[in-house]
Wavefront OBJ file of the C-alpha trace (Angstrom):
o trace
v 74.049 57.172 82.059
v 71.062 56.508 84.437
v 69.370 59.350 86.291
v 70.514 58.384 89.710
v 73.997 58.321 88.398
v 73.734 61.743 86.850
v 72.617 62.848 89.785
v 75.952 62.108 91.119
v 78.512 62.717 88.742
v 78.638 66.402 88.284
v 79.518 67.328 84.214
v 83.010 69.156 83.302
v 82.021 72.512 82.186
v 83.979 74.771 79.922
v 85.709 77.462 82.423
v 87.691 79.297 79.466
v 86.920 82.836 79.204
v 86.169 83.029 82.978
v 88.200 84.707 85.612
v 87.032 86.057 89.528
v 89.264 88.385 91.420
v 87.719 86.205 94.375
v 90.036 83.197 94.938
v 88.001 79.885 95.037
v 86.810 78.017 98.041
v 87.915 74.714 97.274
v 86.321 72.165 99.660
v 87.361 68.620 100.145
v 87.745 65.343 101.872
v 88.725 62.902 99.359
v 91.172 64.112 96.284
v 90.383 61.883 93.204
v 93.478 60.540 90.947
v 93.430 60.288 87.470
v 94.396 56.958 86.844
v 95.689 54.153 89.183
v 99.216 54.727 88.996
v 98.969 58.078 90.355
v 96.768 56.765 93.505
v 99.475 54.278 93.856
v 102.241 56.961 93.914
v 100.338 59.405 95.793
v 102.980 59.009 98.630
v 105.620 60.427 96.309
v 103.811 63.547 96.189
v 105.014 64.921 99.626
v 103.787 68.032 101.646
v 103.408 70.204 98.450
v 101.121 67.578 96.366
v 97.635 67.053 97.128
v 96.452 63.747 98.530
v 93.918 64.554 101.328
v 91.622 67.704 101.993
v 93.081 67.743 105.619
v 96.094 68.273 104.353
v 95.563 71.401 101.870
v 93.651 72.379 98.935
v 94.160 75.284 96.287
v 92.303 77.547 99.002
v 94.836 77.015 101.781
v 97.877 76.748 99.728
v 97.114 80.114 97.890
v 96.676 82.058 101.631
v 99.901 79.916 102.738
v 101.570 81.103 99.557
v 100.703 84.810 100.131
v 101.756 84.636 103.737
v 105.111 83.265 102.578
v 105.715 86.013 100.320
v 104.972 88.883 103.306
v 107.274 87.225 105.624
v 110.079 86.401 103.149
v 109.941 83.135 104.065
v 110.153 79.815 102.110
v 106.754 78.004 103.482
v 103.740 78.348 105.787
v 102.019 75.953 107.611
v 98.448 76.689 108.413
v 96.957 75.681 111.879
v 93.536 76.082 113.539
v 94.555 78.913 116.126
v 97.403 81.586 116.645
v 97.940 79.119 120.067
v 98.110 76.207 118.109
v 100.878 77.881 115.955
v 102.721 78.216 119.102
v 102.458 74.642 120.260
v 102.781 73.186 116.905
v 106.046 74.949 116.784
v 107.394 73.777 120.144
v 106.357 70.300 119.737
v 107.880 69.805 116.247
v 111.141 70.833 117.734
v 111.341 69.702 122.022
v 111.924 66.552 123.160
v 112.005 65.218 126.513
v 115.194 66.395 128.250
v 114.929 69.709 126.173
v 114.194 73.125 127.747
v 112.389 76.297 125.942
v 112.495 79.819 127.277
v 109.734 81.815 127.173
v 109.075 85.784 127.930
v 107.372 86.194 130.960
v 104.817 88.542 129.393
v 103.926 85.706 126.973
v 100.671 84.833 126.039
v 98.880 83.133 129.089
v 97.885 80.197 127.348
v 101.733 79.745 126.288
v 102.940 79.672 129.898
v 100.008 76.884 130.755
v 101.359 74.814 127.386
v 104.211 74.377 129.182
v 103.658 73.953 132.927
v 100.553 71.870 132.122
v 101.581 69.960 128.739
v 105.386 70.253 128.502
v 106.583 69.854 131.838
v 104.644 66.551 132.910
v 106.295 64.701 129.487
v 109.991 65.482 130.471
v 110.362 69.248 128.961
v 111.803 71.761 130.597
v 110.765 75.326 130.610
v 112.260 78.712 132.139
v 110.666 82.150 131.877
v 112.633 85.375 131.284
v 112.677 89.018 131.529
v 111.339 90.324 127.957
v 113.733 93.171 128.188
v 116.965 90.684 128.676
v 118.015 91.235 125.086
v 121.634 89.803 124.737
v 121.762 89.028 128.051
v 119.711 86.009 127.509
v 122.586 83.585 126.654
v 123.515 83.645 130.275
v 120.129 81.426 130.349
v 121.037 79.226 127.329
v 122.522 75.847 128.058
v 123.008 72.481 126.291
v 119.478 71.783 127.172
v 117.596 74.832 125.683
v 116.419 73.990 122.290
v 114.057 76.582 121.617
v 113.934 80.538 122.819
v 110.328 82.010 122.030
v 109.835 85.948 121.658
v 106.508 87.825 121.808
v 107.146 91.144 121.027
v 105.448 93.418 121.921
v 103.608 91.619 124.344
v 100.297 91.718 123.943
v 99.316 92.787 127.445
v 102.357 94.567 128.470
v 103.634 95.898 125.287
v 107.306 95.307 126.041
v 109.251 95.068 123.279
v 111.914 92.463 122.742
v 115.141 92.951 121.236
v 114.641 90.066 118.681
v 117.932 90.340 116.853
v 120.543 90.605 120.078
v 118.130 87.701 121.511
v 118.532 85.864 117.966
v 122.082 86.267 118.047
v 122.502 85.281 121.499
v 120.556 81.914 120.651
v 122.477 80.977 117.235
v 125.553 81.488 119.209
v 124.683 78.258 121.374
v 122.763 76.510 118.471
v 119.093 77.322 120.005
v 115.751 77.861 117.423
v 113.947 81.237 117.683
v 110.435 81.460 117.418
v 108.349 84.919 117.295
v 104.756 85.535 118.035
v 103.956 88.519 115.621
v 100.761 89.264 115.782
v 100.841 92.766 117.060
v 102.904 94.196 114.874
v 101.970 91.813 111.505
v 104.565 90.886 108.470
v 103.936 94.564 107.431
v 105.455 96.397 110.382
v 107.677 93.576 111.251
v 109.313 91.013 109.702
v 110.794 88.144 112.164
v 112.413 85.716 109.557
v 114.441 88.916 108.233
v 115.779 89.792 111.422
v 117.190 85.722 111.745
v 113.942 84.018 113.861
v 113.271 80.485 112.829
v 109.691 80.629 113.141
v 107.035 83.714 112.579
v 103.726 82.748 114.103
v 100.806 84.938 113.481
v 97.286 84.432 115.206
v 95.334 84.926 111.865
v 91.773 85.682 113.786
v 93.502 88.970 114.488
v 94.615 91.672 111.932
v 94.593 89.188 108.955
v 90.860 88.098 109.441
v 90.087 91.526 110.421
v 86.505 91.137 111.026
v 86.395 88.756 114.294
v 84.562 85.912 112.526
v 87.286 83.423 112.209
v 90.081 81.490 114.075
v 93.641 80.306 112.130
v 97.296 80.667 112.750
v 100.134 80.369 110.643
v 104.006 79.573 111.062
v 106.390 80.527 108.355
v 109.829 79.348 107.946
v 113.082 80.225 105.751
v 114.375 76.277 106.477
v 111.994 74.018 104.662
v 113.150 71.103 106.954
v 110.934 72.895 109.933
v 108.062 72.531 107.813
v 108.234 69.134 107.062
v 108.874 68.804 111.001
v 105.770 70.944 111.318
v 103.822 68.810 108.800
v 104.323 65.695 110.334
v 103.118 66.493 113.674
v 100.242 67.844 112.235
v 99.384 64.878 110.220
v 100.169 62.621 113.318
v 97.474 64.846 115.110
v 95.205 64.709 112.108
v 94.963 68.609 112.339
v 94.381 70.597 109.427
v 92.482 73.904 108.610
v 88.938 74.683 106.929
v 89.166 76.506 103.441
v 86.189 78.134 104.407
v 88.437 80.124 107.302
v 91.082 80.335 104.864
v 88.648 82.152 102.162
v 87.629 84.571 104.947
v 91.305 85.034 105.608
v 92.132 85.880 102.009
v 89.378 88.356 102.082
v 90.649 89.953 105.103
v 93.997 90.527 104.157
v 93.486 92.444 101.317
v 92.816 94.973 103.384
v 95.014 94.588 106.126
v 97.376 97.123 105.067
v 94.819 100.141 105.256
v 92.975 98.466 108.713
v 96.619 98.300 110.822
v 97.543 101.916 109.484
v 94.817 103.455 110.445
v 94.154 101.877 113.707
v 97.606 102.214 114.426
v 97.353 105.973 113.612
v 94.585 106.354 116.071
v 96.192 104.322 118.579
v 99.113 106.298 118.749
v 97.098 109.526 119.103
v 94.684 108.362 121.810
v 98.127 106.935 123.616
v 99.451 110.215 123.939
v 95.974 112.147 124.712
v 95.858 109.665 127.982
v 99.156 110.132 129.469
v 98.044 113.227 131.432
v 94.871 111.647 132.339
v 93.883 111.568 136.101
v 92.443 108.058 136.041
v 95.563 106.766 134.074
v 98.697 105.488 136.173
v 100.600 104.701 132.771
v 100.258 103.922 128.848
v 101.618 101.113 127.966
v 101.746 102.037 123.736
v 105.306 101.250 122.312
v 105.455 104.486 120.239
v 105.501 106.099 123.590
v 109.213 106.973 124.994
v 107.935 105.506 128.427
v 107.107 102.220 127.141
v 109.613 99.373 127.802
v 111.319 98.883 124.984
v 110.564 101.866 123.133
v 114.448 102.263 121.465
v 114.067 98.953 120.149
v 110.685 99.561 118.497
v 111.421 102.874 117.235
v 114.858 100.799 115.308
v 112.964 97.657 114.071
v 109.535 98.810 113.683
v 108.747 102.737 113.889
v 104.769 101.959 113.124
v 102.063 100.623 115.084
v 99.018 98.598 114.985
v 95.862 99.181 117.207
v 96.474 97.509 120.750
v 97.702 99.436 123.585
v 97.219 99.189 127.412
v 95.798 101.350 130.217
v 97.715 100.871 134.116
v 94.243 102.301 135.711
v 94.658 104.168 138.949
v 93.260 101.637 141.620
v 89.548 101.036 141.595
v 87.303 98.207 142.817
v 85.806 95.262 140.488
v 82.524 97.247 141.199
v 83.414 100.754 139.875
v 85.590 98.690 137.401
v 82.049 96.842 135.940
v 79.916 99.817 136.282
v 82.344 101.887 133.897
v 82.758 98.984 131.175
v 78.287 99.018 131.266
v 78.600 102.971 130.426
v 80.630 102.176 127.343
v 78.449 102.774 124.056
v 80.845 102.339 121.175
v 83.488 99.993 122.360
v 82.587 96.598 123.092
v 83.736 94.237 125.552
v 85.720 91.057 124.794
v 88.857 88.917 124.369
v 90.954 89.010 121.348
v 91.626 91.934 119.182
v 92.089 93.362 115.434
v 89.045 93.525 114.364
v 87.078 95.919 112.969
v 84.599 96.754 116.299
v 86.815 98.529 118.870
v 87.366 96.654 121.935
v 88.250 96.841 125.729
v 89.087 94.030 128.060
v 90.407 93.966 131.799
v 93.372 92.087 132.142
v 95.111 90.391 135.212
v 98.801 90.402 134.982
v 100.566 89.771 138.549
v 99.559 86.293 138.299
v 101.222 85.346 135.188
v 104.651 86.485 136.202
v 107.441 84.418 137.461
v 110.475 86.150 136.225
v 109.669 89.458 136.850
v 107.180 91.534 139.010
v 104.303 93.160 138.354
v 103.661 95.991 141.035
v 101.019 97.982 139.627
v 98.318 98.417 141.736
v 95.820 99.237 139.539
v 93.981 97.300 137.039
v 95.202 97.018 133.251
v 92.663 97.542 130.624
v 93.939 96.484 127.470
v 92.373 98.371 124.504
v 91.988 97.472 120.666
v 91.234 100.559 118.224
v 88.509 99.225 115.224
v 87.299 101.220 112.295
v 84.911 103.230 114.207
v 84.973 107.101 113.937
v 88.221 108.002 116.248
v 85.766 111.126 117.877
v 83.267 108.895 119.006
v 85.693 106.273 120.362
v 87.419 108.871 122.218
v 84.320 110.271 123.606
v 83.491 106.376 124.928
v 86.801 106.185 126.589
v 86.165 109.484 128.002
v 83.034 108.390 129.190
v 84.333 104.962 131.178
v 87.425 106.849 132.595
v 84.733 109.548 134.095
v 82.511 106.825 135.663
v 85.891 105.288 137.184
v 86.319 108.911 138.463
v 83.437 108.990 140.197
v 83.880 105.802 142.133
v 84.587 106.444 145.991
v 87.958 106.135 146.693
v 88.158 103.954 149.789
v 86.327 101.061 147.733
v 89.723 100.861 145.539
v 91.426 97.728 145.360
l 1 2 3 4 5 6 7 8 9 10 11 12 13 14 15 16 17 18 19 20 21 22 23 24 25 26 27 28 29 30 31 32 33 34 35 36 37 38 39 40 41 42 43 44 45 46 47 48 49 50 51 52 53 54 55 56 57 58 59 60 61 62 63 64 65 66 67 68 69 70 71 72 73 74 75 76 77 78 79 80 81 82 83 84 85 86 87 88 89 90 91 92 93 94 95 96 97 98 99 100 101 102 103 104 105 106 107 108 109 110 111 112 113 114 115 116 117 118 119 120 121 122 123 124 125 126 127 128 129 130 131 132 133 134 135 136 137 138 139 140 141 142 143 144 145 146 147 148 149 150 151 152 153 154 155 156 157 158 159 160 161 162 163 164 165 166 167 168 169 170 171 172 173 174 175 176 177 178 179 180 181 182 183 184 185 186 187 188 189 190 191 192 193 194 195 196 197 198 199 200 201 202 203 204 205 206 207 208 209 210 211 212 213 214 215 216 217 218 219 220 221 222 223 224 225 226 227 228 229 230 231 232 233 234 235 236 237 238 239 240 241 242 243 244 245 246 247 248 249 250 251 252 253 254 255 256 257 258 259 260 261 262 263 264 265 266 267 268 269 270 271 272 273 274 275 276 277 278 279 280 281 282 283 284 285 286 287 288 289 290 291 292 293 294 295 296 297 298 299 300 301 302 303 304 305 306 307 308 309 310 311 312 313 314 315 316 317 318 319 320 321 322 323 324 325 326 327 328 329 330 331 332 333 334 335 336 337 338 339 340 341 342 343 344 345 346 347 348 349 350 351 352 353 354 355 356 357 358 359 360 361 362 363 364 365 366 367 368 369 370 371 372 373 374 375 376 377 378 379 380 381 382 383 384 385 386 387 388 389 390 391 392 393 394
């Protein structure tokens, strides 16, 4: 064999006796076949076979299988982000003339997708009170093909009665999809409670280190998985095995991280209830949080994300308070090892319910820093807000 050919053709080596705890990262575009017959028959491999790197490698399939097991599902589909998980579900089941129902507290880009993408293409949407429970039956007519839930809402923390919503939807022939990112399958399993789709932004707690972008959809009905794979194949959408390897690393410690973050978030939430600069603490573990009884019945444990409704302050005061932080970082997303804060605007993203709070909402994601240092940092922020002139309040 010529040297040039030797450079191109890697030798096969004996792997007997080699074993590693790390999942190998299989990178590929081309998938090669052992002979002409297998190549000619490649279309019969289906979505569980290997045909092209875009459609899956052993690395991506390992992550899919692990998430499927955690959710008590049948198959998992991986997509490039949590938002892509939501939109993939919608595109796979909705056609012109259909309608989707969205909770009013949903992740704002979901609202935008409905109003800016689906609506111009003849797919209707409606927003509903996230606390509606079984009452959603009154909103479901023959055009409603999908009911979306997000429990709890990732800004305002209302916990939805997923079993009641599922029962109402099933009685009318509608499917139910659930954004389960806050809870993860460690705290709540949507498929066990009757949902058809369990979606996760793996960017958050599964990845856990603020360095990847991935989403997942797990189902019990393999026909739904087939529909989603057809949509993704048509759009040419796949995921990077490198991102999946990071998620496989992160998922090993997810249980420990989420448990710790949940304990700290519950402790902080209870301590903040009586703070003079806090109008309201939004945390599912607090009896005052909308849907607390549902959380207690269906979940009983917490992750690290919660929110504060602050007393009215202006943007200048909020900016100064955020700049005083030394341990918390300021940024979007959540679920990583670093603790984060992010002011959120709510009223503009409500249509079925009214958001009447006059002060800003501050979303808090607890990380893995020493809790006493986090508490001191949060106290510093609130102290700076407390010194803001009252006559400047927005």
